[in-house]
C-alpha positions in Angstrom: 2.1 6.6 4.7 3.8 5.4 7.9 6.7 8.3 7.2 3.7 10.5 6.9 2.3 10.1 9.6 6.3 10.5 11.4 5.5 14.3 10.7 2.8 14.6 13.0 1.9 14.2 16.9 2.4 10.4 17.8 -0.4 10.9 20.4 -2.7 12.2 17.0 -1.8 8.6 15.3 -2.3 6.5 18.7 -5.7 8.6 19.1 -6.6 8.1 15.2 -5.9 3.5 15.7 -8.4 3.4 19.4 -11.1 5.3 17.3 -11.2 2.3 14.4 -10.3 -0.9 17.3 -11.1 0.4 20.9 -12.8 -2.3 22.9 -13.5 -1.4 26.6 -16.3 -3.6 26.9 -17.9 -0.9 29.6 -17.8 2.4 27.9 -18.9 -0.1 24.4 -21.9 -1.2 26.6 -23.0 2.5 27.9 -22.8 3.6 23.8 -25.4 4.3 21.6 -25.5 3.2 18.1 -25.5 6.8 15.9 -24.9 5.5 12.3 -25.2 2.2 10.2 -23.1 2.3 7.6 -23.8 -1.1 5.0 -25.0 -2.8 8.4 -22.2 -2.1 10.1 -22.8 0.4 13.5 -20.9 3.7 14.4 -21.6 4.7 18.1 -21.4 7.6 20.0 -18.0 5.8 21.8 -16.4 5.5 18.4 -17.5 9.3 17.7 -16.5 10.6 21.2 -12.9 8.8 20.8 -12.9 10.8 17.0 -13.5 14.1 18.7 -10.9 13.6 20.8 -8.4 12.8 18.3 -10.1 15.8 15.9 -9.1 18.0 18.9 -5.2 17.0 19.0 -5.0 17.9 15.9 -7.1 20.8 15.7 -8.9 19.6 13.3 -12.2 21.5 13.0 -15.5 20.6 13.3 -17.7 18.9 16.1 -19.6 15.5 16.2 -20.8 15.5 12.6 -17.4 15.5 11.4 -16.0 13.3 13.7 -18.6 11.1 12.4 -17.7 11.7 9.0 -14.1 10.6 9.1 -15.5 7.4 10.4 -18.1 6.9 7.8 -15.4 7.3 5.2 -13.4 4.8 6.9 -15.9 1.9 7.1 -16.2 2.1 3.8 -12.7 1.9 3.1 -12.4 -1.7 5.2 -15.4 -2.5 3.6 -14.0 -2.3 -0.1 -10.9 -3.5 1.0 -12.5 -6.9 2.0 -14.6 -6.4 -0.9 -11.5 -7.1 -3.2 -10.3 -10.0 -1.3 -7.1 -7.4 0.7 -5.5 -8.9 3.0 -2.3 -7.1 4.8 0.0 -10.1 6.0 1.4 -9.1 9.6 4.8 -9.1 8.7 4.4 -5.7 6.6 2.1 -3.8 9.2 5.1 -5.0 12.2 7.2 -3.3 9.7 5.3 -0.3 9.0 5.2 0.1 13.4 8.9 -0.2 13.9 9.7 2.3 11.1 6.8 4.7 12.9 8.6 3.9 15.9 12.0 4.4 14.2 11.1 7.9 13.1 9.9 9.0 16.0 13.2 8.0 17.7 11.4 5.3 19.7 12.0 1.6 20.0 8.8 -0.6 19.6 8.3 -1.3 23.5 8.7 2.4 24.0 6.0 2.7 21.5 4.0 0.6 23.1 4.8 2.6 26.1 3.7 5.4 24.9 0.7 4.3 23.5 -0.6 2.7 26.5 0.1 4.9 29.2 -2.1 7.4 26.1 -4.6 4.9 27.4 -4.4 3.2 23.7 -2.9 0.0 22.6 0.1 -1.5 20.4 -3.0 -3.5 18.6 -5.2 -0.9 17.8 -2.1 0.9 16.2 -1.1 -2.0 14.2 -5.0 -2.1 13.6 -4.9 1.5 12.4 -1.5 0.6 10.2 -3.4 -2.2 8.3 -6.8 -0.6 7.6 -4.3 2.3 5.5 -2.6 0.1 4.0 -5.3 -1.9 2.8 -7.1 1.0 1.3 -4.2 2.0 -0.9 -4.0 -1.1 -2.6 -8.0 -0.9 -3.2 -7.4 2.5 -4.8 -4.3 1.0 -7.0 -6.6 -1.7 -8.2 -9.4 0.8 -8.8 -7.4 2.2 -11.2 -6.2 -1.1 -12.6 -9.1 -2.5 -13.4 -11.3 1.1 -13.9 -12.8 0.3 -17.6 -10.6 -2.1 -19.4 -10.6 -0.4 -22.8 -12.5 -2.3 -25.7 -11.4 -3.1 -28.5 -13.4 -0.6 -30.3 -12.1 2.1 -27.5 -8.5 1.4 -28.4 -9.4 2.0 -32.3 -10.9 5.5 -31.6 -7.8 6.5 -29.6 -5.8 5.6 -32.1 -7.6 7.1 -34.5 -8.2 10.6 -32.3 -4.0 10.2 -32.9 -3.6 10.0 -36.4 -3.8 6.4 -36.8 -0.5 5.8 -34.8 -0.8 2.5 -32.5 1.3 3.2 -29.3 4.0 1.2 -28.2 5.7 0.1 -24.8 8.7 -1.7 -23.4 8.1 -5.0 -22.3 10.2 -6.7 -19.9 11.4 -10.0 -18.9 11.9 -9.9 -15.4 13.2 -11.8 -12.0 12.8 -11.1 -8.1 15.4 -11.9 -5.8 14.5 -12.1 -2.1 16.9 -12.0 0.9 14.3 -13.7 3.4 14.8 -12.1 6.7 12.3 -13.6 9.4 9.7 -10.8 11.2 11.7 -12.0 14.6 15.6 -11.2 12.7 14.8 -8.0 11.4 16.5 -5.7 13.6 19.6 -7.9 13.8 20.2 -9.7 10.6 18.8 -6.5 8.0 22.4 -4.9 7.8 23.8 -8.4 6.7 21.4 -9.6 4.2 21.2 -5.8 2.4 25.5 -6.5 2.5 24.9 -10.0 0.9 22.3 -8.4 -1.3 24.4 -6.1 -2.7 27.1 -8.4 -3.2 25.3 -10.4 -5.2 24.1 -7.8 -7.4 27.8 -6.6 -8.5 28.1 -10.1 -9.7 25.3 -9.9 -11.3 25.8 -10.4 -15.1 22.2 -11.8 -16.9 19.5 -13.8 -15.8 20.9 -17.4 -16.9 23.2 -16.8 -14.3 20.8 -15.9 -11.2 20.4 -19.2 -9.9 24.1 -20.3 -9.8 24.6 -17.3 -7.8 22.0 -18.0 -4.7 22.7 -21.4 -4.6 25.8 -20.8 -2.1 23.7 -18.3 0.3 20.7 -19.2 2.9 17.3 -18.3 2.8 17.6 -16.8 -1.2 14.6 -17.4 -3.0 15.0 -16.7 -7.4 11.2 -15.9 -8.9 10.9 -15.7 -12.5 8.7 -12.9 -13.3 7.9 -13.4 -16.4 7.4 -10.7 -19.3 5.6 -7.9 -17.9 4.9 -4.2 -20.0 6.0 -1.0 -18.7 2.2 0.1 -17.6 2.0 -3.0 -15.6 5.3 -2.9 -13.6 4.8 -2.6 -9.9 5.2 1.1 -8.7 7.5 -0.3 -6.3 10.1 -1.4 -8.7 9.3 1.2 -11.7 11.7 3.6 -11.8 14.7 1.6 -11.2 13.2 -0.6 -13.9 13.1 1.8 -16.4 15.8 3.6 -15.8 17.8 0.2 -15.8 18.9 -1.8 -18.6 19.5 -5.3 -19.8 21.4 -7.5 -17.3 20.8 -4.5 -15.0 19.3 -4.8 -11.4 17.0 -2.7 -9.4 18.9 -1.1 -6.3 18.1 -3.5 -3.3 15.5 -2.1 -0.3 14.1 -3.3 2.8 10.9 -5.0 1.9 8.1 -6.8 4.3 9.9 -9.9 3.3 13.3 -8.8 3.8 15.9 -7.4 1.2 14.8 -7.3 -2.5 15.8 -6.5 -6.0 14.8 -7.3 -9.1 17.0 -8.3 -11.9 16.3 -7.1 -15.9 16.4 -10.5 -18.3 15.4 -8.8 -21.3 13.8 -6.1 -22.9 11.7 -4.9 -26.1 9.4 -2.8 -27.8 6.2 -3.8 -28.5 3.5 -2.3 -30.2 -0.1 -4.9 -30.9 -3.7 -4.1 -30.1 -3.1 -5.2 -26.1 0.0 -2.5 -25.8 -2.0 0.0 -26.9 -4.9 -0.6 -24.7 -2.6 -0.4 -21.9 -0.6 2.2 -23.0 -3.6 4.3 -23.1 -5.3 2.9 -20.0 -1.9 4.1 -18.1 -2.5 7.4 -19.7 -5.9 7.5 -17.6 -4.2 6.3 -14.3 -1.6 8.9 -14.7 -4.8 11.6 -15.3 -6.5 10.4 -12.3 -4.0 10.4 -10.5 -3.5 13.9 -10.3 -7.3 14.5 -9.6 -6.4 12.8 -6.2 -8.0 8.8 -7.4 -8.7 7.9 -3.6 -10.6 10.6 -3.1 -12.8 9.1 -6.6 -13.4 6.1 -5.3 -14.2 7.2 -1.9 -17.1 9.8 -3.6 -18.3 6.5 -5.9 -18.4 4.2 -2.7 -20.5 6.9 -0.4 -23.4 7.2 -3.7 -23.3 3.4 -3.4 -24.1 3.0 0.4 -26.6 2.4 2.3 -25.9 5.4 5.2 -28.7 5.2 8.4 -28.1 8.0 10.5 -29.9 8.1 13.9 
């Protein structure tokens, strides 16, 4: 999400943040409530801020279009909250730093730009948090939407001539080289080197804990067995392309530097596996139909939206 923002005008993103989280007592006091979305008010102040954002983007539409954008955002925030999705501060800080870097700015310089435009670092981070939470809400909805029943699995198999689909099950370990948020700038490169050095020595999950013993602030987690359709998107391609006794590449994450070790693989074709395969195919089809818009439409249909 932040990489996509980097291709846009910096002030556009800053204004979007303010439109969502601005806290200017005088302006707020003078504004009126124009829309209530499931008891959450949207004021004329927020609408005016969004109008300014739209002008910077050269987006068509007036006050009505701005209001509609704010209604969508209110629904996204509410859905993320309903699902108990919370984005930790380190993830937001990392995204903020990456945005600054993509725009060839330090974080302090980005904060100055936001401040000079009349916005704030906190406002922009709050906007980032909402976008991340909405992304997780969409993924969670895709994973849980209408789990196939046993009869539905049987029906799908009959449609395929009675053939039961199979999938690969992976036994995995996760290795985390912890980097505190305050040290990300100075320590990330060194920790990446340490992680890659450990990957080169790795040959089986039986030795992972021994390899980690001599290293500082390294956590090893046994993830157990995970079927291919349920692999985390962040690691899925590397795991599928890998093999037993290998690891994914090391990447920077909100926790530091991480990689996943493939302990074992096996083919499974029981009823549960068949259900997961069919569900994965449905999710893929939904992905082609923009599942975020599908979920947003569902939320709108169920919402109580009162315009004044």
